[in-house]
N, CA and C atoms as an extended XYZ file, in Angstrom:
507
Properties=species:S:1:pos:R:3:atomname:S:1:resname:S:1:resid:I:1 pbc="F F F"
N        92.020      -75.062      -74.333 N   MET     1
C        90.720      -73.952      -73.583 CA  MET     1
C        91.609      -73.381      -73.849 C   MET     1
N        93.101      -72.601      -73.797 N   LEU     2
C        93.279      -71.825      -73.675 CA  LEU     2
C        93.373      -71.292      -75.459 C   LEU     2
N        93.734      -72.871      -76.349 N   LYS     3
C        93.517      -71.694      -77.359 CA  LYS     3
C        92.230      -71.488      -77.754 C   LYS     3
N        91.282      -72.289      -77.555 N   LEU     4
C        89.874      -71.137      -77.635 CA  LEU     4
C        89.442      -70.080      -77.225 C   LEU     4
N        90.101      -69.763      -75.957 N   PHE     5
C        90.014      -68.134      -75.382 CA  PHE     5
C        90.867      -67.709      -76.832 C   PHE     5
N        92.043      -67.928      -77.086 N   THR     6
C        93.444      -67.237      -77.389 CA  THR     6
C        92.123      -66.641      -78.989 C   THR     6
N        91.243      -67.367      -78.949 N   GLN     7
C        90.774      -67.154      -81.002 CA  GLN     7
C        89.789      -66.445      -80.695 C   GLN     7
N        88.659      -66.373      -79.408 N   PHE     8
C        88.169      -65.564      -79.281 CA  PHE     8
C        88.513      -64.224      -78.920 C   PHE     8
N        89.600      -64.030      -78.468 N   HIS     9
C        90.156      -62.989      -77.751 CA  HIS     9
C        90.787      -62.495      -79.601 C   HIS     9
N        91.165      -62.752      -80.051 N   VAL    10
C        92.001      -62.545      -81.690 CA  VAL    10
C        90.677      -62.077      -82.411 C   VAL    10
N        89.394      -62.893      -82.596 N   ALA    11
C        87.975      -62.480      -82.866 CA  ALA    11
C        87.771      -61.281      -82.810 C   ALA    11
N        87.457      -60.784      -81.464 N   ILE    12
C        86.702      -59.637      -81.245 CA  ILE    12
C        87.637      -58.574      -81.408 C   ILE    12
N        89.122      -58.542      -80.896 N   SER    13
C        89.856      -57.724      -81.468 CA  SER    13
C        89.939      -57.006      -82.742 C   SER    13
N        89.611      -58.741      -83.703 N   LEU    14
C        89.894      -57.687      -85.261 CA  LEU    14
C        87.979      -57.524      -85.427 C   LEU    14
N        87.691      -57.625      -84.963 N   LEU    15
C        86.320      -56.744      -84.868 CA  LEU    15
C        86.153      -55.527      -84.254 C   LEU    15
N        87.078      -55.240      -83.039 N   GLY    16
C        86.851      -53.653      -82.408 CA  GLY    16
C        87.666      -52.857      -83.795 C   GLY    16
N        88.737      -53.898      -84.436 N   ILE    17
C        89.449      -53.326      -85.102 CA  ILE    17
C        89.038      -52.537      -86.532 C   ILE    17
N        88.232      -53.710      -87.213 N   ALA    18
C        86.919      -53.053      -88.061 CA  ALA    18
C        86.081      -52.443      -88.523 C   ALA    18
N        85.318      -52.670      -86.928 N   SER    19
C        84.570      -51.556      -86.719 CA  SER    19
C        84.879      -49.858      -86.148 C   SER    19
N        86.156      -50.233      -85.751 N   GLY    20
C        86.830      -49.150      -85.221 CA  GLY    20
C        87.267      -48.321      -86.248 C   GLY    20
N        87.413      -48.483      -87.813 N   PHE    21
C        87.720      -47.694      -88.581 CA  PHE    21
C        86.652      -47.735      -89.071 C   PHE    21
N        85.428      -48.148      -89.295 N   VAL    22
C        84.056      -47.695      -89.849 CA  VAL    22
C        83.872      -46.370      -89.057 C   VAL    22
N        83.450      -46.373      -87.401 N   VAL    23
C        83.434      -45.118      -86.756 CA  VAL    23
C        84.182      -44.135      -86.855 C   VAL    23
N        85.561      -44.166      -87.183 N   VAL    24
C        86.324      -43.010      -88.073 CA  VAL    24
C        86.047      -43.114      -88.873 C   VAL    24
N        85.570      -43.373      -89.911 N   PHE    25
C        85.498      -42.545      -90.962 CA  PHE    25
C        84.020      -41.735      -90.566 C   PHE    25
N        83.268      -42.667      -89.873 N   GLY    26
C        82.023      -41.490      -89.458 CA  GLY    26
C        81.965      -40.221      -88.642 C   GLY    26
N        82.863      -40.797      -87.899 N   MET    27
C        83.964      -39.263      -87.216 CA  MET    27
C        84.019      -38.184      -88.473 C   MET    27
N        84.838      -38.668      -89.354 N   LEU    28
C        85.761      -38.120      -90.417 CA  LEU    28
C        84.384      -37.144      -91.358 C   LEU    28
N        82.899      -37.654      -91.277 N   THR    29
C        81.782      -37.321      -92.201 CA  THR    29
C        80.911      -36.789      -91.208 C   THR    29
N        81.063      -36.527      -89.889 N   GLY    30
C        80.315      -36.076      -88.767 CA  GLY    30
C        79.133      -36.890      -88.728 C   GLY    30
N        79.194      -37.815      -88.776 N   ASP    31
C        78.348      -39.126      -88.538 CA  ASP    31
C        78.490      -39.939      -87.525 C   ASP    31
N        77.656      -40.301      -86.427 N   PRO    32
C        77.937      -40.554      -85.217 CA  PRO    32
C        78.119      -42.295      -85.247 C   PRO    32
N        77.138      -42.686      -86.371 N   LEU    33
C        77.112      -44.074      -86.640 CA  LEU    33
C        76.542      -45.070      -85.474 C   LEU    33
N        75.500      -44.809      -84.904 N   ASP    34
C        75.382      -44.688      -82.963 CA  ASP    34
C        75.516      -46.409      -83.093 C   ASP    34
N        74.879      -47.317      -84.427 N   GLY    35
C        74.949      -49.261      -83.718 CA  GLY    35
C        76.740      -49.816      -84.016 C   GLY    35
N        77.227      -48.879      -84.812 N   TRP    36
C        78.301      -48.916      -85.212 CA  TRP    36
C        79.269      -48.618      -84.107 C   TRP    36
N        79.256      -47.467      -83.329 N   THR    37
C        79.850      -46.842      -82.287 CA  THR    37
C        79.920      -47.806      -81.267 C   THR    37
N        78.530      -48.047      -80.929 N   ALA    38
C        78.265      -49.193      -79.501 CA  ALA    38
C        79.082      -50.427      -80.259 C   ALA    38
N        78.909      -50.924      -80.888 N   PHE    39
C        79.851      -51.673      -81.216 CA  PHE    39
C        81.430      -52.287      -81.060 C   PHE    39
N        81.575      -51.094      -81.721 N   PHE    40
C        82.910      -50.685      -81.410 CA  PHE    40
C        83.699      -50.387      -80.183 C   PHE    40
N        82.795      -50.145      -79.381 N   LEU    41
C        83.091      -49.856      -77.554 CA  LEU    41
C        83.100      -50.707      -77.542 C   LEU    41
N        82.178      -51.981      -77.673 N   ALA    42
C        82.097      -53.289      -76.888 CA  ALA    42
C        83.009      -53.990      -77.157 C   ALA    42
N        83.316      -54.290      -78.164 N   THR    43
C        84.573      -55.346      -78.591 CA  THR    43
C        85.730      -54.705      -78.408 C   THR    43
N        86.100      -53.716      -78.015 N   THR    44
C        87.085      -52.720      -78.056 CA  THR    44
C        87.603      -52.691      -76.295 C   THR    44
N        86.309      -52.615      -75.483 N   ILE    45
C        86.425      -53.188      -74.727 CA  ILE    45
C        86.866      -54.481      -73.811 C   ILE    45
N        85.891      -55.087      -74.935 N   ALA    46
C        85.668      -56.613      -74.416 CA  ALA    46
C        87.352      -56.884      -74.631 C   ALA    46
N        88.251      -56.678      -75.903 N   THR    47
C        89.567      -57.212      -76.240 CA  THR    47
C        90.043      -56.593      -75.250 C   THR    47
N        90.011      -55.786      -74.704 N   SER    48
C        91.047      -54.984      -73.600 CA  SER    48
C        90.556      -56.210      -72.230 C   SER    48
N        89.665      -56.304      -72.044 N   VAL    49
C        89.191      -56.574      -70.421 CA  VAL    49
C        90.105      -58.517      -70.973 C   VAL    49
N        89.325      -58.767      -71.905 N   THR    50
C        89.989      -60.290      -71.826 CA  THR    50
C        91.529      -60.647      -72.040 C   THR    50
N        92.349      -59.463      -72.725 N   GLY    51
C        94.011      -59.821      -72.646 CA  GLY    51
C        94.540      -59.885      -70.692 C   GLY    51
N        93.435      -59.312      -70.068 N   PHE    52
C        93.950      -59.445      -68.593 CA  PHE    52
C        93.298      -60.730      -68.327 C   PHE    52
N        92.835      -61.753      -69.266 N   MET    53
C        92.337      -63.256      -68.734 CA  MET    53
C        93.187      -63.796      -68.828 C   MET    53
N        94.550      -63.432      -69.916 N   PHE    54
C        95.787      -64.991      -69.992 CA  PHE    54
C        96.506      -64.780      -69.338 C   PHE    54
N        96.963      -66.109      -68.820 N   PRO    55
C        97.439      -66.580      -67.673 CA  PRO    55
C        99.170      -65.626      -67.607 C   PRO    55
N        99.476      -65.022      -66.440 N   PHE    56
C       100.437      -63.675      -66.655 CA  PHE    56
C       101.086      -64.270      -64.967 C   PHE    56
N       102.580      -64.071      -64.984 N   LYS    57
C       103.315      -63.729      -63.678 CA  LYS    57
C       103.454      -62.109      -63.419 C   LYS    57
N       104.071      -61.696      -64.354 N   LYS    58
C       104.080      -59.813      -64.380 CA  LYS    58
C       103.204      -59.014      -64.964 C   LYS    58
N       103.051      -57.872      -65.054 N   LEU    59
C       103.149      -56.583      -65.824 CA  LEU    59
C       103.582      -56.704      -67.055 C   LEU    59
N       103.041      -57.038      -68.163 N   LEU    60
C       103.900      -56.695      -69.063 CA  LEU    60
C       102.992      -55.051      -70.170 C   LEU    60
N       104.479      -55.225      -71.197 N   PRO    61
C       103.271      -54.040      -71.740 CA  PRO    61
C       102.273      -53.978      -72.163 C   PRO    61
N       101.742      -54.917      -72.761 N   SER    62
C       100.552      -55.417      -73.201 CA  SER    62
C        99.414      -55.170      -71.921 C   SER    62
N        99.616      -55.487      -70.763 N   HIS    63
C        99.050      -54.856      -69.910 CA  HIS    63
C        98.848      -53.276      -69.584 C   HIS    63
N        99.821      -52.954      -69.966 N   ILE    64
C       100.139      -51.280      -69.957 CA  ILE    64
C        99.367      -50.805      -70.653 C   ILE    64
N        99.347      -51.315      -72.202 N   PHE    65
C        98.514      -50.797      -73.186 CA  PHE    65
C        96.806      -51.014      -72.789 C   PHE    65
N        96.492      -52.343      -72.517 N   GLY    66
C        95.412      -52.770      -72.331 CA  GLY    66
C        94.605      -51.773      -70.855 C   GLY    66
N        95.098      -51.359      -69.882 N   ILE    67
C        94.996      -50.597      -68.864 CA  ILE    67
C        94.857      -49.056      -69.627 C   ILE    67
N        95.779      -48.621      -70.218 N   ILE    68
C        95.552      -47.049      -70.930 CA  ILE    68
C        94.752      -46.788      -71.517 C   ILE    68
N        94.358      -48.354      -73.156 N   SER    69
C        92.609      -48.301      -73.255 CA  SER    69
C        91.857      -48.796      -72.931 C   SER    69
N        91.663      -48.782      -71.656 N   LEU    70
C        90.428      -49.084      -70.769 CA  LEU    70
C        89.900      -47.897      -70.177 C   LEU    70
N        90.800      -47.284      -70.033 N   VAL    71
C        90.807      -45.704      -68.939 CA  VAL    71
C        90.104      -44.625      -70.341 C   VAL    71
N        90.598      -44.952      -71.539 N   LEU    72
C        90.263      -43.976      -72.676 CA  LEU    72
C        89.102      -44.468      -73.201 C   LEU    72
N        88.512      -45.651      -73.452 N   LEU    73
C        87.586      -46.388      -73.398 CA  LEU    73
C        86.244      -45.092      -72.815 C   LEU    73
N        86.523      -45.650      -70.877 N   GLY    74
C        85.765      -45.559      -70.345 CA  GLY    74
C        85.825      -43.829      -70.215 C   GLY    74
N        86.911      -43.030      -71.048 N   LEU    75
C        86.195      -41.575      -71.155 CA  LEU    75
C        85.234      -41.427      -72.512 C   LEU    75
N        85.917      -42.489      -73.204 N   ALA    76
C        85.119      -42.331      -74.357 CA  ALA    76
C        83.963      -42.699      -74.547 C   ALA    76
N        83.100      -43.374      -73.437 N   VAL    77
C        81.950      -44.068      -73.280 CA  VAL    77
C        81.191      -43.032      -72.421 C   VAL    77
N        81.571      -42.498      -71.314 N   TYR    78
C        81.733      -41.007      -70.833 CA  TYR    78
C        80.528      -40.220      -71.610 C   TYR    78
N        81.852      -40.076      -72.122 N   ALA    79
C        81.564      -39.222      -72.655 CA  ALA    79
C        80.517      -39.034      -73.848 C   ALA    79
N        80.250      -40.077      -75.260 N   ARG    80
C        79.455      -40.197      -76.064 CA  ARG    80
C        78.386      -40.985      -75.508 C   ARG    80
N        77.931      -41.265      -74.033 N   TYR    81
C        76.704      -41.515      -73.906 CA  TYR    81
C        76.092      -40.856      -72.750 C   TYR    81
N        76.443      -40.506      -71.659 N   ALA    82
C        76.663      -39.675      -70.087 CA  ALA    82
C        76.506      -38.354      -70.500 C   ALA    82
N        77.857      -37.741      -71.396 N   ALA    83
C        77.573      -36.232      -71.330 CA  ALA    83
C        76.914      -36.419      -73.085 C   ALA    83
N        76.603      -36.927      -73.889 N   HIS    84
C        76.229      -37.037      -74.947 CA  HIS    84
C        76.779      -35.992      -76.160 C   HIS    84
N        78.302      -36.114      -76.364 N   LEU    85
C        78.889      -35.025      -76.858 CA  LEU    85
C        78.866      -33.933      -76.255 C   LEU    85
N        77.933      -33.246      -75.489 N   ALA    86
C        78.232      -31.877      -75.432 CA  ALA    86
C        79.468      -31.093      -75.241 C   ALA    86
N        79.435      -30.153      -75.641 N   GLY    87
C        80.556      -29.454      -75.829 CA  GLY    87
C        82.054      -30.001      -75.634 C   GLY    87
N        83.153      -29.853      -74.944 N   SER    88
C        84.455      -30.294      -75.198 CA  SER    88
C        84.360      -31.733      -75.284 C   SER    88
N        82.847      -32.541      -74.804 N   PHE    89
C        82.921      -34.242      -74.631 CA  PHE    89
C        83.000      -34.757      -75.867 C   PHE    89
N        82.883      -33.626      -76.671 N   ALA    90
C        82.586      -34.145      -78.385 CA  ALA    90
C        84.324      -34.510      -78.668 C   ALA    90
N        84.655      -33.564      -78.537 N   TRP    91
C        86.284      -33.646      -78.869 CA  TRP    91
C        86.923      -34.821      -78.236 C   TRP    91
N        86.829      -34.846      -76.637 N   ILE    92
C        87.108      -35.662      -75.772 CA  ILE    92
C        86.829      -37.297      -75.889 C   ILE    92
N        85.704      -37.114      -76.984 N   TYR    93
C        85.308      -39.076      -76.688 CA  TYR    93
C        86.000      -39.137      -77.976 C   TYR    93
N        86.096      -38.292      -79.500 N   VAL    94
C        86.892      -38.456      -80.741 CA  VAL    94
C        88.442      -38.708      -80.151 C   VAL    94
N        88.815      -38.199      -79.474 N   VAL    95
C        90.453      -38.776      -79.342 CA  VAL    95
C        90.787      -39.611      -78.611 C   VAL    95
N        89.377      -40.065      -77.600 N   CYS    96
C        89.603      -41.087      -76.639 CA  CYS    96
C        89.367      -42.032      -77.832 C   CYS    96
N        88.100      -41.864      -78.544 N   ALA    97
C        87.978      -43.050      -79.121 CA  ALA    97
C        89.085      -43.832      -80.448 C   ALA    97
N        89.648      -42.506      -80.651 N   VAL    98
C        90.858      -42.941      -81.971 CA  VAL    98
C        92.104      -43.123      -81.253 C   VAL    98
N        92.801      -42.552      -80.268 N   ILE    99
C        93.495      -43.426      -79.855 CA  ILE    99
C        92.825      -44.650      -79.372 C   ILE    99
N        92.337      -45.319      -78.997 N   ALA   100
C        92.249      -46.646      -78.584 CA  ALA   100
C        92.440      -47.633      -79.616 C   ALA   100
N        91.363      -46.454      -80.924 N   GLN   101
C        91.776      -47.546      -82.102 CA  GLN   101
C        93.193      -48.093      -82.634 C   GLN   101
N        93.899      -46.471      -81.934 N   TYR   102
C        95.386      -46.641      -82.748 CA  TYR   102
C        96.011      -47.571      -82.098 C   TYR   102
N        96.014      -47.840      -80.659 N   LEU   103
C        96.137      -49.087      -79.670 CA  LEU   103
C        95.783      -50.432      -80.178 C   LEU   103
N        94.929      -50.662      -80.665 N   ASN   104
C        94.402      -51.866      -80.626 CA  ASN   104
C        95.601      -52.063      -82.396 C   ASN   104
N        95.426      -51.002      -83.432 N   PHE   105
C        96.402      -51.360      -84.381 CA  PHE   105
C        97.253      -51.485      -84.556 C   PHE   105
N        98.383      -50.728      -83.307 N   PHE   106
C        99.827      -50.813      -83.076 CA  PHE   106
C        99.975      -52.386      -82.257 C   PHE   106
N        99.122      -52.930      -80.999 N   VAL   107
C        98.912      -54.267      -81.159 CA  VAL   107
C        98.597      -55.147      -82.549 C   VAL   107
N        98.264      -54.985      -83.461 N   LEU   108
C        97.306      -56.020      -84.545 CA  LEU   108
C        99.115      -55.683      -85.243 C   LEU   108
N        99.828      -54.291      -85.466 N   ILE   109
C       101.140      -54.962      -86.005 CA  ILE   109
C       102.093      -56.124      -85.458 C   ILE   109
N       101.964      -55.267      -84.053 N   VAL   110
C       103.116      -55.991      -83.429 CA  VAL   110
C       103.073      -57.675      -83.502 C   VAL   110
N       101.348      -57.824      -83.115 N   GLN   111
C       101.112      -59.223      -83.558 CA  GLN   111
C       101.367      -59.966      -84.953 C   GLN   111
N       101.261      -58.992      -86.016 N   SER   112
C       101.391      -59.729      -87.094 CA  SER   112
C       102.975      -60.096      -87.413 C   SER   112
N       103.813      -58.720      -87.144 N   PHE   113
C       105.267      -59.149      -86.930 CA  PHE   113
C       105.840      -60.270      -86.136 C   PHE   113
N       104.536      -60.784      -85.230 N   GLN   114
C       105.614      -61.730      -84.678 CA  GLN   114
C       105.031      -62.965      -85.471 C   GLN   114
N       104.053      -62.962      -85.661 N   LYS   115
C       102.925      -64.124      -86.225 CA  LYS   115
C       102.934      -65.312      -87.956 C   LYS   115
N       103.256      -63.725      -88.483 N   ILE   116
C       103.049      -63.785      -89.869 CA  ILE   116
C       104.616      -64.264      -90.923 C   ILE   116
N       105.105      -65.306      -90.749 N   PRO   117
C       106.289      -65.601      -91.384 CA  PRO   117
C       107.181      -64.479      -91.995 C   PRO   117
N       106.795      -64.025      -93.190 N   ALA   118
C       107.283      -63.479      -93.693 CA  ALA   118
C       107.548      -61.964      -92.914 C   ALA   118
N       106.340      -61.102      -92.340 N   LEU   119
C       107.180      -60.477      -91.567 CA  LEU   119
C       107.807      -60.336      -90.266 C   LEU   119
N       107.570      -61.524      -90.012 N   ASN   120
C       108.535      -62.416      -88.704 CA  ASN   120
C       110.016      -61.897      -89.601 C   ASN   120
N       110.201      -62.443      -90.475 N   LYS   121
C       111.845      -63.097      -91.060 CA  LYS   121
C       112.104      -61.146      -91.157 C   LYS   121
N       111.488      -60.548      -91.803 N   LEU   122
C       112.161      -59.252      -91.928 CA  LEU   122
C       111.815      -58.272      -90.339 C   LEU   122
N       111.988      -58.522      -89.377 N   ALA   123
C       111.712      -58.113      -88.524 CA  ALA   123
C       111.509      -59.224      -87.523 C   ALA   123
N       112.694      -59.986      -86.794 N   PRO   124
C       112.252      -61.323      -85.702 CA  PRO   124
C       112.122      -60.646      -84.468 C   PRO   124
N       113.042      -59.251      -84.486 N   THR   125
C       113.232      -58.741      -82.794 CA  THR   125
C       112.199      -57.543      -82.760 C   THR   125
N       111.607      -57.037      -83.764 N   GLN   126
C       110.587      -55.918      -83.926 CA  GLN   126
C       111.426      -54.721      -83.648 C   GLN   126
N       112.506      -54.924      -83.756 N   THR   127
C       113.389      -53.197      -83.616 CA  THR   127
C       114.527      -53.227      -84.819 C   THR   127
N       113.760      -53.904      -86.118 N   GLU   128
C       114.605      -53.653      -87.158 CA  GLU   128
C       113.598      -52.511      -87.924 C   GLU   128
N       114.028      -52.166      -88.871 N   THR   129
C       113.302      -50.883      -89.593 CA  THR   129
C       112.110      -51.450      -90.586 C   THR   129
N       111.849      -52.076      -91.196 N   PRO   130
C       110.356      -53.101      -91.223 CA  PRO   130
C       109.299      -52.156      -90.216 C   PRO   130
N       109.731      -53.121      -88.704 N   PHE   131
C       108.369      -52.966      -88.136 CA  PHE   131
C       108.507      -51.370      -87.611 C   PHE   131
N       109.881      -50.489      -87.787 N   LYS   132
C       109.882      -49.022      -87.424 CA  LYS   132
C       108.675      -48.490      -87.854 C   LYS   132
N       109.172      -48.913      -89.584 N   ILE   133
C       108.531      -47.699      -90.764 CA  ILE   133
C       106.831      -48.067      -90.242 C   ILE   133
N       106.435      -49.599      -89.926 N   ALA   134
C       105.166      -49.868      -90.198 CA  ALA   134
C       104.458      -48.892      -89.102 C   ALA   134
N       105.045      -49.117      -87.784 N   GLN   135
C       104.564      -48.232      -86.535 CA  GLN   135
C       104.413      -46.946      -86.728 C   GLN   135
N       105.456      -46.505      -87.703 N   GLY   136
C       105.491      -45.081      -87.566 CA  GLY   136
C       104.802      -44.169      -88.658 C   GLY   136
N       104.014      -45.448      -89.803 N   VAL   137
C       103.731      -44.608      -90.825 CA  VAL   137
C       101.701      -44.896      -90.168 C   VAL   137
N       101.962      -45.764      -89.209 N   ALA   138
C       100.716      -46.448      -88.959 CA  ALA   138
C        99.995      -45.109      -87.257 C   ALA   138
N       101.135      -44.644      -86.877 N   LEU   139
C       101.158      -43.432      -86.098 CA  LEU   139
C       100.766      -42.247      -86.824 C   LEU   139
N       101.591      -41.838      -87.878 N   LEU   140
C       101.038      -41.025      -89.152 CA  LEU   140
C        99.856      -40.856      -88.739 C   LEU   140
N        99.359      -42.155      -89.734 N   ALA   141
C        97.707      -42.338      -90.423 CA  ALA   141
C        96.853      -41.797      -89.216 C   ALA   141
N        97.421      -42.094      -87.866 N   PHE   142
C        96.360      -42.343      -86.581 CA  PHE   142
C        96.532      -40.950      -86.303 C   PHE   142
N        97.485      -39.911      -86.526 N   ILE   143
C        97.512      -38.564      -86.102 CA  ILE   143
C        96.616      -37.605      -86.682 C   ILE   143
N        97.245      -37.888      -88.213 N   GLY   144
C        96.054      -37.222      -89.050 CA  GLY   144
C        94.848      -37.368      -89.003 C   GLY   144
N        94.231      -38.440      -88.868 N   LEU   145
C        92.913      -39.350      -88.517 CA  LEU   145
C        92.190      -38.677      -87.511 C   LEU   145
N        92.765      -38.451      -86.218 N   GLY   146
C        92.759      -38.086      -84.645 CA  GLY   146
C        92.387      -36.680      -85.481 C   GLY   146
N        93.179      -35.675      -85.894 N   ILE   147
C        92.965      -34.447      -86.362 CA  ILE   147
C        91.480      -34.324      -87.088 C   ILE   147
N        91.393      -34.851      -88.230 N   GLY   148
C        90.709      -34.750      -88.883 CA  GLY   148
C        89.077      -34.880      -88.372 C   GLY   148
N        88.965      -36.103      -87.440 N   ALA   149
C        87.910      -36.320      -87.026 CA  ALA   149
C        87.452      -35.352      -85.713 C   ALA   149
N        88.222      -34.886      -85.266 N   THR   150
C        88.110      -34.099      -84.305 CA  THR   150
C        87.628      -32.769      -84.891 C   THR   150
N        87.645      -32.217      -86.115 N   ASN   151
C        87.893      -30.853      -86.833 CA  ASN   151
C        86.427      -31.613      -87.730 C   ASN   151
N        86.086      -32.723      -88.043 N   ALA   152
C        84.746      -32.740      -88.781 CA  ALA   152
C        83.195      -33.620      -87.657 C   ALA   152
N        83.983      -33.823      -86.514 N   PHE   153
C        82.737      -34.783      -85.646 CA  PHE   153
C        82.076      -33.274      -84.942 C   PHE   153
N        80.685      -33.365      -84.814 N   PRO   154
C        80.002      -31.950      -84.520 CA  PRO   154
C        79.558      -32.293      -82.841 C   PRO   154
N        79.462      -31.026      -82.335 N   ALA   155
C        79.750      -31.672      -80.770 CA  ALA   155
C        77.690      -31.425      -81.218 C   ALA   155
N        77.621      -31.912      -79.636 N   GLU   156
C        75.705      -31.323      -79.274 CA  GLU   156
C        75.339      -30.507      -79.005 C   GLU   156
N        74.331      -30.085      -79.158 N   ASP   157
C        74.264      -28.571      -79.308 CA  ASP   157
C        73.022      -29.039      -78.247 C   ASP   157
N        73.663      -28.756      -76.450 N   VAL   158
C        72.896      -28.851      -75.209 CA  VAL   158
C        71.623      -28.248      -75.213 C   VAL   158
N        71.626      -27.017      -76.064 N   SER   159
C        71.079      -26.529      -75.357 CA  SER   159
C        69.371      -26.465      -76.616 C   SER   159
N        69.735      -27.374      -77.821 N   LYS   160
C        68.868      -28.144      -78.573 CA  LYS   160
C        67.874      -29.319      -77.874 C   LYS   160
N        68.682      -29.938      -77.040 N   THR   161
C        68.849      -31.393      -76.537 CA  THR   161
C        67.784      -30.806      -75.393 C   THR   161
N        68.520      -30.103      -74.425 N   VAL   162
C        67.511      -29.674      -73.241 CA  VAL   162
C        65.763      -29.309      -73.778 C   VAL   162
N        65.745      -28.503      -74.786 N   ALA   163
C        65.149      -27.610      -75.010 CA  ALA   163
C        63.815      -28.483      -75.776 C   ALA   163
N        64.619      -29.687      -75.937 N   SER   164
C        63.792      -31.132      -76.452 CA  SER   164
C        63.242      -32.039      -75.920 C   SER   164
N        63.833      -32.002      -74.704 N   GLU   165
C        63.155      -33.151      -73.960 CA  GLU   165
C        62.020      -32.571      -72.800 C   GLU   165
N        61.030      -33.677      -72.620 N   PRO   166
C        59.572      -33.477      -72.195 CA  PRO   166
C        60.362      -32.637      -70.497 C   PRO   166
N        59.546      -31.820      -70.173 N   SER   167
C        60.119      -30.834      -69.000 CA  SER   167
C        59.006      -31.713      -67.698 C   SER   167
N        58.442      -32.745      -68.004 N   GLY   168
C        58.208      -33.762      -67.254 CA  GLY   168
C        56.660      -33.040      -66.574 C   GLY   168
N        55.988      -31.873      -66.582 N   HIS   169
C        54.796      -31.373      -66.656 CA  HIS   169
C        53.584      -31.452      -67.412 C   HIS   169
């Protein structure tokens, strides 16, 4: 049963990472990609939640990542759906979503160096230079993506939204 659950967790993680890159591309082009965004947020939240369902005896770094990710995703969901990206909620959404994507990608790198024999041979303890380079390049790339997305993603004009809503009279 644990093997099947692990496969499910990995599958939703990979779906979250793949859809996250589509969403970040949408941010960079100023397109909110509503369907992709909902899928990304749902699968990334599911990834973090299911991570807590594995048996454990003590708090691990993966749990800390999961907690941070869930907080960021909660803020992203609020900014995107409750606050409708109004004003500063646009950049709050972008920053939280991009950091959540980075955290998932960080874990992908960790898992790749643990599970893929060729990578594990290069960095068996994950303190070696190849692992540090991979993580450093990923961090720099996500910082660039985050800055680009924050600058490109449009905030919702609240005055237009309010003016276009039916008044109920």
